[in-house]
C-alpha positions as CSV (number, residue, x, y, z in Angstrom):
1,M,82.7,96.3,74.1
2,N,82.2,93.5,71.7
3,S,79.6,93.1,68.9
4,D,77.1,91.6,71.4
5,G,77.2,94.8,73.5
6,Q,79.1,93.0,76.3
7,I,82.2,94.4,77.9
8,S,85.4,92.4,77.3
9,L,87.8,91.8,80.2
10,S,90.6,93.1,78.1
11,D,88.8,96.5,78.1
12,V,88.5,96.7,81.8
13,Q,90.9,98.9,83.7
14,P,91.2,98.4,87.5
15,P,90.8,101.4,89.8
16,E,94.0,103.2,90.5
17,G,95.6,101.9,93.7
18,L,93.7,98.5,93.6
19,G,97.0,96.6,94.1
20,A,97.9,98.6,97.2
21,V,94.4,98.1,98.6
22,M,94.6,94.3,98.0
23,V,98.0,94.1,99.7
24,E,96.7,96.1,102.7
25,H,93.6,93.9,102.9
26,V,95.7,90.7,102.9
27,R,98.0,92.2,105.5
28,R,95.2,93.3,107.9
29,N,93.3,90.0,107.6
30,T,96.2,87.6,107.8
31,G,98.7,89.4,110.1
32,L,101.4,88.8,107.4
33,S,104.1,91.4,107.0
34,H,103.7,94.0,104.2
35,E,106.4,92.2,102.1
36,K,104.7,88.8,102.5
37,S,101.3,90.3,101.7
38,Q,102.7,91.7,98.5
39,L,104.1,88.2,97.6
40,A,100.7,86.6,98.4
41,V,98.8,89.1,96.2
42,A,101.4,88.7,93.4
43,T,101.1,84.9,93.6
44,V,97.3,84.9,93.3
45,L,97.4,87.4,90.5
46,N,99.9,85.3,88.6
47,L,97.7,82.2,89.0
48,L,94.7,84.1,87.8
49,A,96.4,85.3,84.7
50,E,97.7,81.9,84.0
51,R,94.4,80.0,84.5
52,V,92.1,82.7,83.0
53,P,94.1,84.2,80.1
54,A,91.3,86.7,79.4
55,T,92.3,88.5,82.6
56,E,95.9,89.0,81.6
57,N,95.6,92.8,80.8
58,L,93.6,93.4,84.0
59,V,96.0,91.4,86.2
60,S,99.0,93.1,84.6
61,A,97.7,96.5,85.5
62,I,97.1,95.4,89.1
63,Q,100.6,93.9,89.3
64,E,102.1,97.1,88.1
65,D,100.4,98.9,91.0
66,V,101.8,96.3,93.5
67,T,105.3,96.6,92.0
68,H,105.1,100.4,92.0
69,Q,104.0,100.3,95.7
70,H,107.0,98.1,96.5
71,V,109.4,100.4,94.7
72,C,108.0,103.5,96.5
73,A,108.3,101.7,99.9
74,C,111.9,100.8,99.2
75,L,112.8,104.4,98.2
76,L,111.2,105.7,101.3
77,I,113.2,103.3,103.5
78,C,116.4,104.2,101.7
79,T,115.7,107.9,102.1
80,L,115.0,107.5,105.8
81,E,118.2,105.5,106.3
82,I,120.2,108.2,104.5
83,F,118.6,110.9,106.6
84,S,119.4,109.0,109.7
85,I,123.0,108.6,108.8
86,L,123.3,112.3,107.8
87,T,121.7,113.3,111.1
88,Y,124.3,111.2,113.0
89,L,127.2,112.6,110.9
90,V,126.3,116.3,110.8
91,P,126.3,117.9,114.2
């Protein structure tokens, strides 16, 4: 909060999981794949941070959520693939 009693954008923290919600919203409303929806959200967030520098901290926190979601999805896919291979190899 600044001296005028107003909240600064740099003090605002997004709700946890907002990036994931944004990606899912884009996916459902556009029919894009999950991966392309992540790219679309990241593109818009990058533009927002570039054009409105006061949002940089807020945007960065949302981008971290989108990145974390992508990493978790990749780990899940790899785990499932390994499990599938092991199931095939082990009688």
